[in-house]
All heavy atoms as an XYZ file, in Angstrom:
961
protein
N     147.346    319.234    -22.489
C     147.496    318.348    -21.293
C     146.995    316.950    -21.722
O     145.927    316.822    -22.314
C     146.680    318.905    -20.178
C     146.813    318.134    -18.924
S     145.876    318.795    -17.552
C     147.125    319.886    -16.867
N     147.663    315.986    -21.193
C     147.299    314.572    -21.454
C     145.998    314.221    -20.725
O     145.740    314.739    -19.593
C     148.403    313.741    -20.922
C     148.333    312.261    -21.353
O     147.216    311.806    -21.687
N     149.375    311.537    -21.235
N     145.137    313.453    -21.353
C     143.828    313.096    -20.722
C     144.020    312.385    -19.421
O     143.266    312.454    -18.497
C     143.038    312.289    -21.739
N     145.125    311.564    -19.330
C     145.392    310.780    -18.145
C     145.644    311.778    -16.919
O     145.071    311.584    -15.861
C     146.635    309.921    -18.389
C     147.034    309.109    -17.170
C     148.225    308.322    -17.473
N     148.646    307.531    -16.346
C     149.791    306.954    -16.249
N     150.694    307.000    -17.203
N     150.058    306.233    -15.145
N     146.474    312.716    -17.143
C     146.791    313.700    -16.103
C     145.543    314.516    -15.741
O     145.335    314.807    -14.579
C     147.978    314.598    -16.511
C     149.195    313.820    -16.659
C     149.952    313.863    -17.867
C     149.749    313.007    -15.627
C     151.135    313.110    -18.000
C     150.936    312.305    -15.755
C     151.618    312.330    -16.994
O     152.745    311.634    -17.155
N     144.803    314.880    -16.739
C     143.551    315.653    -16.479
C     142.602    314.861    -15.634
O     141.974    315.397    -14.672
C     142.914    316.057    -17.808
C     141.596    316.895    -17.713
C     141.925    318.181    -16.985
C     141.003    317.116    -19.074
N     142.421    313.545    -15.960
C     141.489    312.785    -15.171
C     142.059    312.527    -13.706
O     141.240    312.496    -12.782
C     141.172    311.425    -15.796
O     142.266    310.859    -16.377
N     143.294    312.374    -13.556
C     143.877    312.300    -12.228
C     143.633    313.563    -11.428
O     143.179    313.495    -10.313
C     145.397    311.942    -12.274
C     145.678    310.548    -12.858
C     146.082    312.114    -10.870
C     147.084    310.207    -13.136
N     143.934    314.714    -12.051
C     143.797    316.011    -11.328
C     142.271    316.199    -10.977
O     141.974    316.540     -9.833
C     144.308    317.092    -12.231
C     145.843    316.992    -12.276
C     143.834    318.470    -11.669
C     146.477    317.942    -13.340
N     141.372    315.922    -11.886
C     139.952    316.191    -11.609
C     139.431    315.242    -10.537
O     138.651    315.694     -9.634
C     139.182    316.043    -12.888
C     139.275    317.157    -13.943
C     138.462    316.891    -15.198
C     138.843    318.498    -13.306
N     139.837    314.010    -10.688
C     139.383    313.015     -9.628
C     139.886    313.408     -8.246
O     139.130    313.306     -7.282
C     139.859    311.661    -10.015
O     139.242    311.221    -11.232
N     141.129    313.744     -8.172
C     141.664    314.122     -6.844
C     141.025    315.405     -6.337
O     140.712    315.516     -5.104
C     143.225    314.320     -6.965
C     143.851    314.912     -5.712
C     143.890    312.890     -7.197
N     140.785    316.370     -7.169
C     140.108    317.596     -6.789
C     138.772    317.301     -6.254
O     138.331    317.857     -5.176
C     140.087    318.599     -7.913
C     141.398    319.284     -8.268
C     141.201    320.220     -9.506
C     141.886    320.122     -7.063
N     137.996    316.542     -6.926
C     136.603    316.197     -6.492
C     136.712    315.420     -5.124
O     135.912    315.618     -4.194
C     135.776    315.500     -7.542
C     134.428    315.045     -6.968
C     135.612    316.365     -8.770
N     137.662    314.500     -5.056
C     137.846    313.682     -3.830
C     138.186    314.626     -2.654
O     137.652    314.528     -1.567
C     138.926    312.678     -4.042
C     139.137    311.637     -2.947
C     137.860    310.769     -2.794
C     140.306    310.750     -3.323
N     139.021    315.618     -2.878
C     139.384    316.623     -1.816
C     138.170    317.417     -1.459
O     137.996    317.738     -0.297
C     140.548    317.502     -2.331
C     141.860    316.768     -2.349
S     143.296    317.726     -3.162
C     143.047    319.329     -2.610
N     137.325    317.770     -2.446
C     136.144    318.500     -2.181
C     135.165    317.753     -1.306
O     134.576    318.297     -0.387
C     135.435    318.905     -3.528
C     134.204    319.690     -3.348
C     134.254    320.950     -2.795
C     133.017    319.183     -3.731
C     133.078    321.714     -2.705
C     131.808    319.900     -3.568
C     131.824    321.167     -3.052
N     135.040    316.441     -1.564
C     134.194    315.566     -0.778
C     134.716    315.525      0.688
O     133.925    315.644      1.641
C     133.996    314.129     -1.351
C     133.391    313.236     -0.436
C     133.270    314.202     -2.686
N     136.037    315.374      0.840
C     136.569    315.329      2.191
C     136.368    316.682      2.868
O     136.171    316.709      4.082
C     138.087    314.968      2.118
C     138.374    313.537      1.974
C     139.194    313.083      0.967
C     137.800    312.560      2.784
C     139.457    311.707      0.769
C     138.042    311.218      2.659
C     138.873    310.791      1.596
N     136.489    317.771      2.150
C     136.262    319.085      2.720
C     134.811    319.239      3.157
O     134.551    319.817      4.200
C     136.613    320.191      1.732
C     136.536    321.585      2.251
C     137.479    321.875      3.365
O     138.502    321.218      3.551
O     137.188    322.853      4.137
N     133.874    318.735      2.385
C     132.445    318.779      2.773
C     132.266    317.944      4.070
O     131.504    318.397      4.920
C     131.558    318.271      1.656
C     131.405    319.170      0.426
C     130.571    318.493     -0.635
C     130.788    320.461      0.836
N     132.857    316.818      4.143
C     132.751    316.027      5.411
C     133.402    316.769      6.528
O     132.810    316.829      7.680
C     133.447    314.626      5.165
C     133.452    313.866      6.523
C     132.664    313.850      4.099
N     134.563    317.378      6.355
C     135.197    318.120      7.394
C     134.388    319.255      7.962
O     134.323    319.498      9.128
C     136.575    318.604      6.915
C     137.492    319.205      8.008
C     138.719    319.851      7.431
N     138.574    321.014      6.731
C     138.295    322.259      7.263
N     138.243    322.345      8.604
N     138.192    323.303      6.557
N     133.718    319.963      7.044
C     132.887    321.139      7.420
C     131.474    320.668      7.830
O     130.645    321.515      8.147
C     132.711    322.047      6.241
C     133.961    322.803      5.902
C     133.718    323.762      4.884
N     134.906    324.486      4.446
C     135.006    325.434      3.578
N     133.870    325.924      3.004
N     136.125    326.067      3.330
N     131.259    319.372      7.929
C     130.045    318.795      8.374
C     128.839    319.213      7.453
O     127.704    319.275      7.897
C     129.746    319.127      9.829
C     130.763    318.524     10.752
C     130.505    318.886     12.197
O     129.579    319.614     12.485
O     131.304    318.435     13.035
N     129.048    319.455      6.185
C     128.063    319.659      5.241
C     127.552    318.376      4.590
O     126.494    318.344      3.960
C     128.472    320.668      4.122
C     129.004    321.984      4.650
C     128.319    323.101      3.978
C     128.909    324.412      4.495
N     127.994    325.275      5.016
N     128.385    317.369      4.732
C     128.092    316.051      4.186
C     128.550    315.020      5.241
O     129.661    315.115      5.711
C     128.829    315.829      2.887
C     128.637    314.548      2.107
C     127.197    314.391      1.631
C     129.609    314.488      0.954
N     127.666    314.099      5.609
C     128.071    313.052      6.598
C     128.980    312.051      5.869
O     128.822    311.817      4.675
C     126.935    312.442      7.224
O     126.128    311.715      6.246
C     126.009    313.413      7.957
N     129.765    311.387      6.656
C     130.702    310.377      6.107
C     129.834    309.203      5.523
O     130.264    308.566      4.562
C     131.637    309.847      7.127
C     132.660    308.943      6.609
C     133.718    309.468      5.822
C     132.643    307.609      6.801
C     134.672    308.606      5.275
C     133.595    306.783      6.320
C     134.632    307.281      5.552
N     128.694    308.941      6.134
C     127.824    307.886      5.669
C     127.454    308.130      4.189
O     127.462    307.180      3.386
C     126.581    307.824      6.523
C     125.536    306.903      6.089
C     124.319    307.019      7.052
C     123.123    306.223      6.533
N     121.959    306.391      7.437
N     127.167    309.301      3.840
C     126.769    309.640      2.448
C     127.947    309.825      1.566
O     127.918    309.732      0.344
C     125.853    310.851      2.352
C     124.564    310.654      3.120
C     124.328    311.290      4.328
C     123.624    309.805      2.611
C     123.124    311.104      5.013
C     122.416    309.634      3.263
C     122.180    310.288      4.488
O     120.988    310.065      5.093
N     129.115    310.171      2.175
C     130.305    310.382      1.388
C     131.026    309.145      1.016
O     131.835    309.104      0.050
C     131.300    311.324      2.131
N     130.700    308.024      1.669
C     131.414    306.730      1.366
C     131.303    306.325     -0.091
O     132.273    305.929     -0.652
C     130.854    305.648      2.292
C     131.228    305.708      3.715
S     130.650    304.353      4.732
C     129.096    303.977      4.125
N     130.064    306.450     -0.657
C     129.934    306.031     -2.032
C     130.736    306.872     -2.984
O     131.423    306.369     -3.893
N     130.771    308.240     -2.735
C     131.534    309.098     -3.548
C     133.040    308.822     -3.441
O     133.761    308.814     -4.389
C     131.255    310.631     -3.210
C     129.876    311.025     -3.678
C     128.797    311.227     -2.934
C     129.527    311.250     -5.022
N     127.720    311.609     -3.715
C     128.170    311.632     -4.988
C     130.162    311.224     -6.227
C     127.450    311.987     -6.123
C     129.486    311.549     -7.382
C     128.108    311.946     -7.316
N     133.465    308.555     -2.186
C     134.870    308.339     -1.940
C     135.311    307.025     -2.682
O     136.334    306.988     -3.348
C     135.188    308.214     -0.433
C     135.030    309.625      0.145
C     136.552    307.667     -0.184
C     135.065    309.653      1.662
N     134.441    306.010     -2.629
C     134.715    304.755     -3.321
C     134.840    304.965     -4.825
O     135.820    304.525     -5.487
C     133.652    303.712     -3.007
C     133.793    302.465     -3.779
C     134.767    301.576     -3.498
C     132.964    302.176     -4.848
C     134.933    300.356     -4.199
C     133.060    301.042     -5.559
C     134.041    300.093     -5.225
N     133.865    305.642     -5.408
C     133.809    305.844     -6.894
C     135.024    306.723     -7.320
O     135.693    306.433     -8.272
C     132.516    306.446     -7.314
C     132.558    306.971     -8.742
C     131.376    305.501     -7.140
N     135.306    307.753     -6.545
C     136.444    308.649     -6.918
C     137.777    308.004     -6.711
O     138.670    308.202     -7.500
C     136.371    309.934     -6.098
C     135.224    310.891     -6.555
C     135.008    311.951     -5.470
C     135.413    311.466     -7.920
N     137.919    307.126     -5.672
C     139.119    306.331     -5.449
C     139.329    305.368     -6.663
O     140.493    305.244     -7.161
C     139.102    305.611     -4.209
O     139.015    306.496     -3.136
N     138.289    304.807     -7.113
C     138.371    303.917     -8.281
C     138.755    304.676     -9.556
O     139.606    304.227    -10.321
C     137.027    303.224     -8.481
C     137.002    302.189     -9.617
C     137.820    301.002     -9.346
C     135.542    301.735     -9.813
N     138.301    305.946     -9.688
C     138.630    306.743    -10.797
C     140.089    307.069    -10.776
O     140.831    307.065    -11.797
C     137.793    308.030    -10.818
N     140.633    307.447     -9.627
C     142.052    307.778     -9.495
C     142.909    306.569     -9.779
O     143.839    306.658    -10.503
C     142.341    308.368     -8.031
C     143.864    308.514     -7.860
C     141.693    309.711     -7.854
N     142.459    305.412     -9.263
C     143.244    304.159     -9.487
C     143.259    303.843    -10.981
O     144.311    303.470    -11.483
C     142.586    303.018     -8.686
C     143.212    301.714     -8.888
C     144.387    301.405     -8.158
C     142.720    300.741     -9.803
C     145.000    300.147     -8.356
C     143.352    299.524     -9.922
C     144.488    299.213     -9.231
N     142.109    303.974    -11.632
C     142.081    303.638    -13.090
C     142.895    304.649    -13.871
O     143.511    304.328    -14.925
C     140.647    303.635    -13.599
S     139.736    302.158    -13.018
N     142.926    305.903    -13.466
C     143.722    306.898    -14.118
C     145.184    306.668    -13.947
O     145.997    306.882    -14.941
C     143.283    308.259    -13.735
N     145.566    306.295    -12.780
C     146.994    306.058    -12.538
C     147.513    304.799    -13.190
O     148.546    304.776    -13.890
C     147.261    305.990    -11.017
C     148.722    305.560    -10.714
C     147.017    307.357    -10.370
N     146.744    303.727    -13.147
C     147.095    302.449    -13.692
C     146.277    302.182    -14.953
O     145.513    301.283    -15.052
C     146.908    301.308    -12.678
C     147.684    301.461    -11.461
C     147.067    301.847    -10.243
C     149.049    301.277    -11.455
C     147.806    302.008     -9.069
C     149.804    301.428    -10.297
C     149.160    301.780     -9.102
N     146.518    303.054    -15.923
C     145.684    302.943    -17.204
C     146.025    301.715    -18.006
O     145.158    301.237    -18.694
C     145.896    304.231    -18.037
C     147.258    304.487    -18.466
O     148.183    303.938    -17.834
O     147.451    305.232    -19.400
N     147.209    301.145    -17.843
C     147.496    299.908    -18.533
C     146.600    298.774    -18.066
O     146.065    297.909    -18.868
C     148.970    299.495    -18.291
C     149.910    300.446    -18.992
O     149.516    301.104    -19.959
O     151.066    300.527    -18.532
N     146.299    298.739    -16.760
C     145.379    297.789    -16.205
C     143.974    297.988    -16.778
O     143.247    297.069    -17.028
C     145.357    297.876    -14.696
C     144.452    296.930    -13.960
C     144.894    295.510    -14.178
C     144.387    297.252    -12.430
N     143.642    299.291    -16.926
C     142.281    299.608    -17.468
C     142.175    299.121    -18.875
O     141.157    298.526    -19.340
C     142.097    301.129    -17.437
C     140.772    301.641    -17.885
C     139.611    301.216    -16.996
C     140.785    303.169    -18.046
N     143.227    299.307    -19.699
C     143.200    298.824    -21.124
C     143.150    297.296    -21.121
O     142.424    296.740    -21.995
C     144.476    299.312    -21.858
C     144.519    300.814    -22.048
C     145.641    301.555    -21.741
C     143.381    301.509    -22.539
C     145.688    302.931    -21.914
C     143.427    302.877    -22.741
C     144.578    303.546    -22.378
O     144.618    304.937    -22.576
N     143.920    296.623    -20.258
C     143.964    295.142    -20.284
C     142.629    294.625    -19.826
O     142.107    293.708    -20.474
C     145.026    294.665    -19.333
N     142.011    295.235    -18.860
C     140.704    294.779    -18.359
C     139.647    294.940    -19.426
O     138.761    294.156    -19.588
C     140.356    295.472    -17.016
C     139.133    295.019    -16.324
C     139.211    293.569    -15.878
C     138.883    295.902    -15.096
N     139.710    296.153    -20.088
C     138.737    296.432    -21.174
C     138.872    295.423    -22.287
O     137.855    294.854    -22.723
C     139.000    297.849    -21.760
O     138.297    298.046    -22.889
N     140.066    295.051    -22.667
C     140.236    294.101    -23.688
C     139.836    292.718    -23.212
O     139.213    291.953    -24.006
C     141.764    294.095    -24.077
C     142.036    293.173    -25.288
O     141.272    293.300    -26.268
O     142.966    292.371    -25.206
N     140.104    292.345    -22.009
C     139.775    291.036    -21.476
C     138.256    290.850    -21.408
O     137.773    289.728    -21.561
C     140.410    290.890    -20.061
C     140.156    289.600    -19.455
C     141.178    288.619    -19.926
N     141.152    287.449    -19.088
C     141.291    286.225    -19.557
N     141.595    286.088    -20.811
N     141.248    285.249    -18.764
N     137.548    291.937    -21.055
C     136.071    291.840    -20.982
C     135.382    291.943    -22.373
O     134.173    291.815    -22.439
C     135.543    292.919    -20.030
C     135.953    292.718    -18.567
C     135.473    293.927    -17.737
C     135.420    291.433    -18.036
N     136.158    292.186    -23.405
C     135.616    292.140    -24.742
C     135.091    293.488    -25.308
O     134.322    293.484    -26.295
N     135.534    294.571    -24.676
C     135.026    295.869    -25.234
C     135.925    296.200    -26.399
O     137.130    296.099    -26.306
C     135.140    296.940    -24.121
C     134.119    296.875    -23.100
C     134.244    296.071    -21.987
C     132.883    297.544    -23.254
C     133.297    295.963    -21.020
C     131.919    297.469    -22.292
C     132.094    296.721    -21.181
N     135.308    296.719    -27.488
C     136.062    297.035    -28.668
C     136.923    298.312    -28.413
O     138.032    298.417    -28.898
C     135.075    297.280    -29.858
N     136.383    299.240    -27.716
C     137.078    300.463    -27.406
C     137.179    300.636    -25.905
O     136.179    300.362    -25.162
C     136.351    301.680    -27.951
C     136.295    301.767    -29.466
C     135.353    302.899    -29.914
C     137.655    301.912    -30.082
N     138.271    301.154    -25.389
C     138.414    301.387    -23.958
C     137.446    302.484    -23.507
O     136.975    302.392    -22.406
C     139.904    301.746    -23.646
O     140.744    300.760    -24.164
C     140.077    301.910    -22.137
N     137.163    303.387    -24.356
C     136.178    304.464    -23.934
C     134.815    303.910    -23.666
O     134.075    304.356    -22.750
C     136.097    305.512    -25.015
O     135.656    304.972    -26.296
N     134.408    302.849    -24.391
C     133.175    302.194    -24.067
C     133.177    301.583    -22.718
O     132.191    301.596    -21.965
C     132.789    301.109    -25.159
C     132.495    301.740    -26.481
O     132.246    302.912    -26.629
N     132.548    300.867    -27.552
N     134.249    300.956    -22.370
C     134.402    300.364    -21.049
C     134.333    301.471    -19.950
O     133.697    301.291    -18.941
C     135.715    299.562    -20.963
C     135.988    299.026    -19.568
C     135.186    297.996    -19.069
C     137.078    299.433    -18.836
C     135.400    297.440    -17.831
C     137.291    298.920    -17.616
C     136.523    297.962    -17.106
N     134.966    302.568    -20.211
C     134.960    303.674    -19.238
C     133.579    304.198    -19.041
O     133.166    304.379    -17.915
C     135.943    304.758    -19.694
C     137.435    304.255    -19.557
C     135.748    306.009    -18.821
C     138.440    305.190    -20.227
N     132.804    304.327    -20.094
C     131.463    304.812    -20.000
C     130.601    303.767    -19.223
O     129.701    304.122    -18.433
C     130.832    305.127    -21.359
C     131.310    306.431    -21.929
C     131.883    306.373    -23.200
C     131.278    307.581    -21.229
C     132.393    307.570    -23.765
C     131.726    308.790    -21.767
C     132.266    308.741    -23.020
N     130.865    302.491    -19.493
C     130.144    301.448    -18.820
C     130.388    301.444    -17.299
O     129.482    301.372    -16.481
C     130.518    300.108    -19.411
C     129.861    298.907    -18.813
C     128.573    298.639    -19.135
C     130.522    298.089    -17.842
C     127.885    297.500    -18.557
C     129.850    297.021    -17.307
C     128.592    296.684    -17.662
O     127.958    295.607    -17.099
N     131.646    301.638    -16.941
C     132.042    301.743    -15.511
C     131.442    303.029    -14.879
O     130.933    302.943    -13.762
C     133.600    301.722    -15.407
C     133.988    302.043    -13.945
C     134.149    300.359    -15.795
N     131.437    304.112    -15.619
C     130.827    305.347    -15.038
C     129.317    305.160    -14.830
O     128.799    305.519    -13.795
C     131.109    306.529    -15.943
C     132.614    306.977    -15.932
C     130.214    307.777    -15.626
C     132.993    308.003    -16.930
N     128.722    304.493    -15.768
C     127.300    304.266    -15.645
C     127.031    303.351    -14.451
O     126.130    303.564    -13.659
C     126.707    303.620    -16.907
C     125.244    303.262    -16.949
C     124.399    304.520    -16.815
C     124.862    302.468    -18.186
N     127.904    302.342    -14.292
C     127.728    301.453    -13.137
C     127.960    302.173    -11.840
O     127.306    301.908    -10.817
N     128.890    303.152    -11.830
C     129.146    303.958    -10.611
C     127.968    304.787    -10.242
O     127.563    304.919     -9.106
N     127.319    305.371    -11.300
C     126.072    306.183    -11.027
C     124.921    305.293    -10.509
O     124.186    305.678     -9.681
C     125.679    306.975    -12.235
C     126.499    308.192    -12.492
C     126.879    308.526    -13.754
C     126.975    308.942    -11.460
C     127.706    309.602    -14.038
C     127.749    310.068    -11.669
C     128.146    310.402    -12.960
N     124.763    304.113    -11.055
C     123.775    303.205    -10.591
C     124.057    302.752     -9.138
O     123.118    302.796     -8.280
C     123.705    301.945    -11.465
C     122.874    300.800    -10.855
C     123.156    302.316    -12.871
N     125.353    302.560     -8.824
C     125.712    302.226     -7.425
C     125.375    303.403     -6.520
O     124.809    303.165     -5.411
C     127.227    301.909     -7.394
C     127.829    301.858     -6.037
C     127.547    300.729     -5.168
C     128.628    302.858     -5.501
C     128.086    300.683     -3.910
C     129.123    302.777     -4.282
C     128.807    301.639     -3.441
N     125.709    304.583     -6.871
C     125.441    305.770     -6.100
C     123.918    306.024     -5.853
O     123.400    306.296     -4.807
C     126.097    307.030     -6.612
C     127.603    307.024     -6.489
C     128.190    308.283     -7.209
C     128.002    307.072     -5.028
N     123.142    305.762     -6.997
C     121.684    305.907     -6.864
C     121.128    304.900     -5.936
O     120.224    305.213     -5.201
C     121.094    305.772     -8.290
O     121.539    306.770     -9.142
N     121.592    303.653     -6.036
C     121.091    302.610     -5.182
C     121.451    302.928     -3.671
O     120.581    302.791     -2.774
C     121.666    301.265     -5.549
C     121.270    300.085     -4.704
C     119.709    299.848     -4.805
C     121.964    298.802     -5.164
N     122.639    303.444     -3.490
C     123.028    303.756     -2.097
C     122.149    304.899     -1.539
O     121.692    304.857     -0.421
C     124.502    304.227     -2.150
C     125.246    304.260     -0.919
C     125.328    302.888     -0.237
C     126.665    304.756     -1.121
N     121.929    305.939     -2.350
C     121.001    307.014     -1.928
C     119.591    306.529     -1.718
O     118.931    307.023     -0.792
C     121.072    308.157     -2.960
C     122.415    308.881     -3.016
S     122.763    309.589     -1.412
C     124.441    308.957     -1.238
N     119.113    305.595     -2.471
C     117.792    305.102     -2.267
C     117.710    304.340     -0.944
O     116.675    304.457     -0.262
C     117.429    304.089     -3.422
O     117.537    304.832     -4.688
C     115.990    303.587     -3.292
N     118.675    303.535     -0.675
C     118.771    302.850      0.636
C     118.718    303.816      1.788
O     117.921    303.680      2.716
C     119.996    301.971      0.675
C     119.836    300.776     -0.289
C     120.218    301.455      2.125
C     121.146    299.977     -0.429
N     119.556    304.926      1.736
C     119.544    305.874      2.803
C     118.212    306.550      2.927
O     117.738    306.881      4.037
C     120.671    306.867      2.576
C     122.052    306.285      2.704
C     123.069    306.778      1.972
C     122.279    305.340      3.633
C     124.387    306.237      2.125
C     123.555    304.759      3.772
C     124.638    305.275      3.023
N     117.568    306.867      1.776
C     116.263    307.495      1.756
C     115.153    306.655      2.357
O     114.390    307.119      3.212
C     115.877    307.866      0.291
C     114.558    308.574      0.156
C     114.640    309.949      0.735
C     114.233    308.713     -1.342
N     115.184    305.401      2.123
C     114.245    304.475      2.680
C     114.503    304.322      4.187
O     113.504    304.270      5.025
C     114.373    303.116      2.047
S     113.744    303.047      0.394
N     115.723    304.334      4.625
C     116.013    304.272      6.056
C     115.476    305.533      6.756
O     114.901    305.515      7.824
C     117.440    304.168      6.331
C     118.036    302.813      5.986
C     119.595    302.747      6.110
O     120.252    303.781      6.210
N     120.164    301.531      6.090
N     115.700    306.677      6.109
C     115.185    307.942      6.682
C     113.683    307.976      6.708
O     113.132    308.469      7.706
C     115.722    309.102      5.852
C     115.531    310.456      6.465
C     116.262    310.686      7.767
O     117.359    310.197      7.957
N     115.629    311.269      8.758
N     113.029    307.488      5.744
C     111.556    307.397      5.741
C     111.044    306.562      6.913
O     110.069    306.895      7.575
C     110.965    306.889      4.435
C     111.019    307.866      3.313
O     111.185    309.073      3.561
N     110.975    307.394      2.114
N     111.744    305.436      7.164
C     111.368    304.571      8.279
C     111.525    305.284      9.579
O     110.650    305.197     10.524
N     112.643    306.063      9.701
C     112.836    306.815     10.983
C     111.764    307.967     11.126
O     111.288    308.194     12.234
C     114.247    307.509     10.963
C     115.331    306.462     11.251
C     116.647    307.212     11.438
N     117.660    306.376     10.789
C     118.344    306.762      9.681
N     118.266    307.898      9.177
N     119.238    305.929      9.145
N     111.454    308.560     10.004
C     110.392    309.637     10.059
C     109.062    309.055     10.517
O     108.342    309.690     11.345
C     110.226    310.306      8.750
C     111.420    311.222      8.427
O     112.227    311.564      9.262
N     111.533    311.593      7.126
N     108.684    307.865     10.011
C     107.454    307.219     10.405
C     107.463    306.895     11.894
O     106.494    307.147     12.634
C     107.231    305.913      9.582
C     106.893    306.272      8.173
O     106.567    307.379      7.804
O     106.986    305.311      7.344
N     108.557    306.372     12.392
C     108.619    306.041     13.815
C     108.516    307.287     14.709
O     107.833    307.273     15.714
C     109.952    305.296     14.056
N     109.219    308.375     14.293
C     109.106    309.589     15.082
C     107.713    310.149     15.006
O     107.188    310.613     16.062
C     110.156    310.628     14.496
C     111.524    310.158     14.856
C     109.871    312.009     15.043
C     112.635    311.034     14.251
N     107.028    310.110     13.868
C     105.656    310.570     13.796
C     104.714    309.755     14.723
O     103.844    310.319     15.388
C     105.186    310.517     12.371
N     104.883    308.443     14.749
C     104.106    307.623     15.614
C     104.373    307.939     17.106
O     103.415    308.023     17.907
C     104.346    306.135     15.350
C     103.821    305.675     14.010
C     104.274    304.344     13.642
O     105.038    303.712     14.367
N     103.876    303.865     12.456
N     105.627    308.114     17.490
C     105.955    308.452     18.854
C     105.374    309.788     19.280
O     104.901    309.963     20.345
C     107.461    308.464     19.031
C     108.050    307.047     19.055
C     109.539    307.071     19.214
C     110.127    305.689     19.129
N     111.617    305.632     19.207
N     105.431    310.754     18.297
C     104.842    312.063     18.567
C     103.371    311.975     18.743
O     102.786    312.643     19.658
C     105.212    313.010     17.394
C     104.685    314.383     17.514
C     105.311    315.133     18.717
C     104.980    315.206     16.274
N     102.704    311.192     17.977
C     101.219    311.025     18.138
C     100.917    310.410     19.466
O      99.961    310.795     20.180
N     101.711    309.404     19.884
C     101.430    308.799     21.226
C     101.688    309.798     22.339
O     100.984    309.820     23.335
C     102.446    307.545     21.428
C     102.124    306.367     20.553
C     103.217    305.350     20.744
C     100.710    305.778     20.920
N     102.760    310.607     22.194
C     102.998    311.636     23.241
C     101.915    312.718     23.345
O     101.512    313.137     24.384
C     104.385    312.261     22.986
C     105.568    311.426     23.256
C     106.850    312.207     22.771
C     105.638    311.209     24.725
N     101.369    313.087     22.146
C     100.261    314.020     22.143
C      99.053    313.397     22.759
O      98.306    314.127     23.539
C      99.949    314.507     20.673
C     101.000    315.412     20.115
C     100.677    315.748     18.672
O      99.901    315.088     17.991
O     101.381    316.655     18.149
N      98.743    312.173     22.576
C      97.609    311.515     23.120
C      97.807    311.412     24.682
O      96.871    311.682     25.421
C      97.438    310.068     22.614
C      96.274    309.357     23.149
C      94.953    310.040     22.865
O      94.819    310.741     21.859
O      94.041    309.806     23.667
N      99.032    311.093     25.177
C      99.287    311.054     26.562
C      99.136    312.409     27.194
O      98.588    312.583     28.309
C     100.699    310.513     26.839
C     100.882    309.070     26.645
C     102.265    308.622     26.860
O     102.980    309.305     27.639
O     102.693    307.572     26.379
N      99.554    313.512     26.520
C      99.405    314.843     27.000
C      97.938    315.224     27.115
O      97.554    315.860     28.114
C     100.162    315.803     26.079
C     100.224    317.292     26.505
C     100.837    317.436     27.864
C     100.936    318.107     25.462
N      97.129    314.843     26.169
C      95.700    315.134     26.227
C      95.042    314.416     27.377
O      94.183    314.981     28.077
C      94.979    314.708     24.895
C      94.814    315.805     23.874
C      93.952    315.375     22.730
N      94.828    315.492     21.560
C      95.231    314.510     20.807
N      94.850    313.295     21.006
N      96.015    314.776     19.794
N      95.425    313.217     27.619
C      94.867    312.423     28.736
C      95.233    313.052     30.091
O      94.457    313.155     31.065
C      95.338    311.001     28.703
C      94.680    310.195     27.618
C      95.201    308.754     27.563
O      95.877    308.349     28.524
O      94.978    308.066     26.549
N      96.540    313.504     30.146
C      97.001    314.228     31.403
C      96.220    315.483     31.669
O      95.869    315.835     32.768
C      98.494    314.426     31.342
C      99.389    313.282     31.601
C     100.821    313.621     31.336
C      99.235    312.728     33.051
N      95.988    316.239     30.560
C      95.235    317.450     30.673
C      93.803    317.218     31.203
O      93.222    317.963     32.012
C      95.147    318.206     29.355
C      96.467    318.963     28.972
C      96.255    319.658     27.653
C      97.519    320.310     27.235
N      97.351    321.031     25.944
N      93.204    316.147     30.663
C      91.845    315.801     31.113
C      91.858    315.368     32.602
O      90.930    315.767     33.326
C      91.299    314.627     30.297
C      90.833    314.989     28.946
C      90.314    313.765     28.185
C      90.032    314.114     26.713
N      89.604    312.880     26.001
N      92.786    314.648     33.018
C      92.874    314.174     34.421
C      93.117    315.339     35.390
O      92.523    315.390     36.461
C      94.017    313.105     34.583
C      93.642    311.783     34.010
C      94.802    310.853     34.219
C      94.455    309.482     33.669
N      95.629    308.537     33.784
N      94.016    316.192     35.004
C      94.298    317.344     35.892
C      93.326    318.512     35.766
O      93.298    319.369     36.593
C      95.740    317.819     35.700
O      95.902    318.275     34.322
C      96.758    316.735     35.965
N      92.645    318.577     34.660
C      91.698    319.639     34.392
C      92.355    320.918     34.084
O      91.747    322.018     34.178
N      93.649    320.900     33.714
C      94.340    322.129     33.436
C      94.575    322.241     31.940
O      94.565    321.261     31.157
C      95.674    322.157     34.138
O      96.523    321.136     33.630
N      94.782    323.438     31.498
C      95.119    323.763     30.133
C      96.529    324.325     30.075
O      96.780    325.354     30.697
C      94.182    324.721     29.499
C      92.719    324.071     29.364
C      91.855    325.027     28.592
O      92.338    325.794     27.717
O      90.622    324.934     28.783
N      97.359    323.674     29.391
C      98.787    324.130     29.355
C      99.025    324.967     28.138
O      98.650    324.892     27.145
C      99.720    322.916     29.339
C      99.694    322.049     30.551
C     100.564    320.823     30.334
C     100.216    322.854     31.751
């Protein structure tokens, strides 16, 4: 089997898997966006391989495979950065929820003192 066809098939299969995970609600679309972008780029490069060769040559890579590895590495860096951003946002939300919970617990203690009841 030609490497071009193999990369098209694998990219489309993984893309379909990501869409299936979103459909089954095992992965939110927010987190799937990065994967969809990278996999769409992979399918595009596999289909239009002449453009890939021309771009590789234009950017000064001696071998197209070096350019492909460079792009893959860039894709992983992009996905890692995206996941780091989402993780930081989640940490901020967790901190806010913990603070609100602490305030609610304090209010509950004060209400118990005022009413003299134990719930």
